[in-house]
C-alpha positions in Angstrom: -51.7 84.4 177.9 -51.4 87.0 175.1 -51.9 85.8 171.6 -51.2 87.5 168.3 -52.3 86.7 164.7 -49.5 86.8 162.2 -50.5 86.7 158.5 -48.4 86.2 155.3 -50.8 87.5 152.5 -49.6 86.5 149.0 -51.2 87.1 145.7 -52.2 83.5 145.3 -52.2 82.1 148.9 -52.5 83.4 152.5 -51.1 81.8 155.6 -52.0 82.8 159.1 -50.7 81.6 162.5 -51.7 82.3 166.1 -48.6 82.8 168.2 -47.9 83.6 171.9 -45.0 85.8 173.3 -42.9 82.7 174.1 -42.9 81.7 170.4 -45.3 78.9 170.5 -47.8 78.6 167.5 -51.2 77.5 168.6 -53.1 77.4 165.3 -52.5 77.6 161.5 -54.8 78.3 158.6 -54.6 78.9 154.8 -56.8 80.6 152.3 -56.6 82.2 148.8 -54.9 85.2 147.7 -55.0 87.9 150.4 -53.1 90.8 148.7 -55.5 93.7 148.0 -53.3 95.1 145.3 -53.7 92.0 143.1 -57.0 90.6 144.4 -59.0 93.7 145.3 -59.8 94.8 148.9 -62.9 92.8 149.5 -61.7 89.4 148.3 -58.4 89.9 149.9 -59.9 90.7 153.4 -62.2 87.7 153.0 -59.1 85.5 152.5 -57.3 87.1 155.5 -60.3 86.5 157.7 -60.8 82.9 156.5 -57.2 81.9 157.1 -57.3 83.6 160.6 -60.5 81.9 161.5 -58.9 78.5 160.7 -55.8 79.4 162.8 -58.2 80.3 165.7 -59.9 76.9 165.4 -63.1 78.3 163.9 -64.1 80.4 167.1 -63.2 83.9 168.3 -60.4 84.3 170.8 -58.7 87.3 172.6 -56.2 88.6 170.1 -53.8 91.3 171.3 -52.8 92.3 167.7 -52.8 91.3 164.1 -49.9 91.8 161.7 -50.3 91.3 157.9 -47.2 91.0 155.8 -47.8 91.7 152.0 -46.4 93.3 148.9 -47.4 96.8 148.5 -47.3 97.6 152.3 -46.3 101.2 151.6 -49.6 101.9 150.0 -52.3 103.9 151.9 -54.5 101.0 152.9 -57.8 101.5 154.8 -56.6 100.1 158.1 -60.1 100.9 159.7 -61.6 98.3 157.4 -59.0 95.7 158.3 -59.8 96.6 161.9 -63.5 96.0 161.4 -62.9 92.7 159.5 -60.9 91.3 162.4 -63.0 92.5 165.3 -65.5 89.6 165.2 -62.6 87.3 165.6 -61.8 88.8 169.0 -59.3 91.5 168.1 -58.7 93.9 171.0 -55.6 95.7 169.7 -54.6 97.0 166.3 -53.9 95.7 162.8 -50.4 96.4 161.4 -49.3 96.1 157.8 -45.7 95.2 157.1 -43.8 94.4 153.9 -43.4 90.8 152.7 -39.7 91.4 152.3 -39.2 91.8 156.1 -41.4 88.8 156.7 -39.4 86.6 154.3 -36.2 87.8 156.0 -37.4 87.0 159.4 -38.5 83.6 158.4 -34.8 82.8 158.2 -33.4 84.9 161.0 -34.3 86.7 164.2 -31.5 89.2 163.8 -32.3 92.8 163.0 -29.5 93.2 160.4 -29.0 91.3 157.3 -29.8 90.8 153.6 -32.6 89.2 151.7 -32.9 88.1 148.1 -36.3 86.9 146.8 -36.9 85.6 143.3 -40.3 84.2 142.7 -42.6 85.5 140.0 -40.7 88.8 140.6 -37.3 89.5 142.0 -36.0 91.9 144.7 -33.1 92.4 147.0 -33.2 94.2 150.4 -30.8 95.2 153.2 -32.4 95.1 156.6 -31.1 97.5 159.5 -32.6 98.1 162.7 -35.6 95.8 161.9 -36.5 98.1 158.9 -35.9 98.1 155.2 -32.7 100.2 154.7 -32.3 99.6 151.0 -34.2 97.9 148.3 -33.2 97.1 144.7 -35.3 95.9 141.8 -38.8 94.5 142.5 -39.8 96.9 139.8 -42.2 94.6 138.0 -42.1 92.8 134.6 -41.9 95.9 132.5 -39.1 97.7 134.4 -37.1 94.9 135.8 -37.5 91.8 138.0 -34.3 90.4 136.4 -33.6 86.8 137.3 -37.3 86.3 138.4 -39.7 83.5 137.2 -41.1 86.0 134.7 -37.8 87.0 133.5 -36.7 83.3 133.1 -40.0 82.5 131.3 -39.6 85.4 128.9 -35.9 84.4 128.1 -37.1 80.9 127.4 -39.9 82.0 125.1 -37.6 84.4 123.2 -34.9 81.7 122.8 -37.4 79.3 121.3 -38.8 81.9 119.0 -35.3 82.7 117.8 -34.4 79.0 117.4 -37.5 78.3 115.3 -36.7 80.9 112.6 -32.9 80.6 112.7 -32.0 83.7 114.6 -30.7 81.7 117.6 -29.2 78.5 118.5 -31.2 75.2 118.4 -32.2 74.2 121.8 -34.0 71.4 123.6 -36.3 74.0 125.1 -38.1 74.3 121.7 -39.9 70.9 122.0 -40.7 71.5 125.7 -42.3 75.0 125.1 -44.3 73.8 122.1 -45.6 70.8 124.2 -46.5 73.1 127.1 -48.5 75.3 124.7 -50.1 72.2 122.9 -48.4 73.0 119.6 -47.5 70.2 117.3 -43.9 70.3 115.9 -44.1 70.1 112.2 -40.6 71.1 110.9 -41.8 71.4 107.2 -45.1 73.0 107.7 -45.1 76.7 106.8 -47.7 79.4 106.3 -46.8 82.6 104.3 -43.1 81.6 104.7 -43.2 81.2 108.5 -43.1 77.8 110.3 -46.6 77.0 111.5 -45.3 76.2 114.9 -43.7 79.6 115.1 -46.9 81.3 114.1 -48.8 79.3 116.7 -46.1 80.2 119.3 -46.7 83.9 118.7 -50.4 83.6 118.9 -50.4 81.5 122.1 -47.9 83.7 123.9 -49.5 86.9 123.1 -52.9 85.5 124.2 -51.5 85.5 127.8 -50.6 88.3 130.1 -46.9 88.9 130.2 -46.5 87.6 133.8 -47.9 84.3 132.7 -44.6 83.6 130.9 -43.4 82.4 134.3 -45.1 79.1 133.4 -42.0 78.2 131.3 -39.6 78.6 134.1 -39.5 75.0 135.3 -38.6 73.8 131.9 -35.1 75.4 131.9 -34.1 73.2 134.8 -35.0 70.0 133.1 -32.4 70.5 130.3 -29.6 72.1 132.1 -27.0 70.4 129.8 -28.5 72.4 126.9 -26.2 75.4 126.0 -29.1 77.8 125.7 -30.7 76.7 129.0 -27.4 76.9 130.8 -26.8 80.5 129.5 -30.3 81.5 130.6 -29.6 80.2 134.1 -26.2 81.8 134.4 -27.6 85.2 133.2 -30.4 84.9 135.8 -27.9 84.2 138.5 -25.7 87.1 137.5 -28.7 89.5 137.5 -29.8 88.3 141.0 -26.2 88.7 142.3 -26.1 92.3 141.0 -29.5 93.0 142.7 -28.2 91.8 146.0 -24.8 93.6 145.6 -26.8 96.8 144.9 -28.2 96.9 148.4 -25.0 95.7 150.3 -22.9 98.2 152.2 -19.7 96.2 151.5 -17.8 98.6 149.2 -14.1 98.1 149.4 -11.2 100.4 148.7 -10.8 98.9 145.2 -14.4 100.2 144.5 -16.0 96.7 144.3 -19.2 96.0 146.1 -19.1 92.9 148.4 -21.6 91.1 150.6 -21.0 92.6 154.1 -24.1 92.0 156.0 -25.0 88.7 157.6 -27.3 86.8 157.7 -28.3 86.3 154.1 -31.8 84.9 153.4 -33.0 83.5 150.0 -36.7 83.2 149.2 -39.0 82.5 146.3 -39.4 79.5 144.1 -36.6 80.3 141.7 -34.1 80.1 144.5 -35.6 77.5 146.7 -37.1 74.9 144.3 -34.0 73.1 143.4 -30.6 74.5 144.0 -29.4 75.4 140.5 -30.0 79.2 140.5 -29.3 79.6 144.2 -25.9 77.9 143.8 -25.1 79.9 140.8 -25.8 83.1 142.7 -23.7 81.9 145.7 -20.9 81.1 143.3 -21.1 84.6 141.7 -21.1 86.3 145.1 -18.3 84.2 146.4 -16.1 85.1 143.5 -17.0 88.8 143.9 -16.3 88.6 147.6 -12.8 87.2 147.0 -9.9 89.5 148.1 -7.9 90.5 145.1 -4.5 88.7 144.9 -5.1 86.9 148.2 -6.7 83.7 146.8 -9.0 83.9 149.8 -12.8 83.7 149.4 -15.3 84.8 152.0 -17.8 81.9 152.4 -21.4 82.8 151.6 -24.1 80.4 152.9 -27.7 81.7 152.4 -30.6 80.5 154.5 -33.5 79.2 152.3 -37.1 79.9 153.3 -40.2 78.8 151.5 -42.5 81.7 152.6 -43.0 84.6 155.1 -45.4 83.2 157.7 -42.8 82.4 160.3 -41.2 85.9 159.7 -44.7 87.4 160.2 -44.8 85.7 163.6 -41.4 87.1 164.4 -42.5 90.6 163.3 -45.8 90.6 165.2 -43.9 89.9 168.5 -41.1 92.4 167.7 -43.6 95.2 166.9 -45.3 94.6 170.3 -42.1 95.1 172.1 -41.4 91.4 172.7 -37.8 90.2 172.4 -37.4 87.4 169.9 -34.1 85.6 170.8 -32.7 82.4 169.4 -35.0 80.3 171.8 -38.2 82.1 170.8 -37.3 82.0 167.1 -36.6 78.2 167.3 -40.0 77.7 169.0 -41.8 79.5 166.4 -40.1 77.5 163.6 -40.6 74.2 165.4 -44.3 74.6 166.5 -45.2 76.1 163.2 -43.7 73.1 161.4 -45.6 70.7 163.6 -48.8 72.5 162.8 -48.2 72.5 159.1 -47.4 68.9 158.9 
């Protein structure tokens, strides 16, 4: 029986699964970051091979093809080096590179048309048509965008605390949480050169980190949702993510408003899947936007939540080898993969 390796290569973790044309997953393995953009080619390839070796049960096997889903798939990567890295595992066919956006979408659906919204450290929306990316919005990185992402939320939290400490912004329960996260003692009367000592330490600690590390503050905003500042940050994140998704939707009506037209809709990334606060706020915004003016009728929007792209990578490797992935095959991929992961 033919078997294929499907790999979801993230910046911090890699997941590999061995799948057959019927959708049964026979092995599963994990390793560290497997994205060559963020990890470098050598360490990334090592992680891909390590996860794949575990999925193969520690010994070579006949592999018809390998598909690696990752961010930065559009870059010119040395496929011959990938090929050489997998050959000792038993690879007889070719290595294919696909975008992690498609893998995340196909983790939630086997259909070739739909929408995906991912909000983890970064944030990006995509419309899928004909099993390809037809339109992409945001995903432009911490400097240019990623609005509503973990980084964006973390930065908004840090800025709100800095403003609260020196009186430029509203007092917020986030202040004590952020200071504690950074190991800063809160001494409301201690000042240096006119500035609160806690504020000075906040400035120093934040600028010691890379910008993307601000995402460490993101979980804090969900612990004090009754706080006005926290609630405002969550609402603005949801609005930004809704705009990103609307930007790739083809649902433009006669009144000029963009509406969600494609189904299914897949949500991925920790901001949307770890707890329902932002996801529900995005859905509420999209539902309101989808309402027909004057009719009082809202079009229901129910996203499919997925944790990662490994199931979608399995769907993709079969599709790219000309194998039909219907509802039955898709269900077997999900069920057998879940059994291996448990």
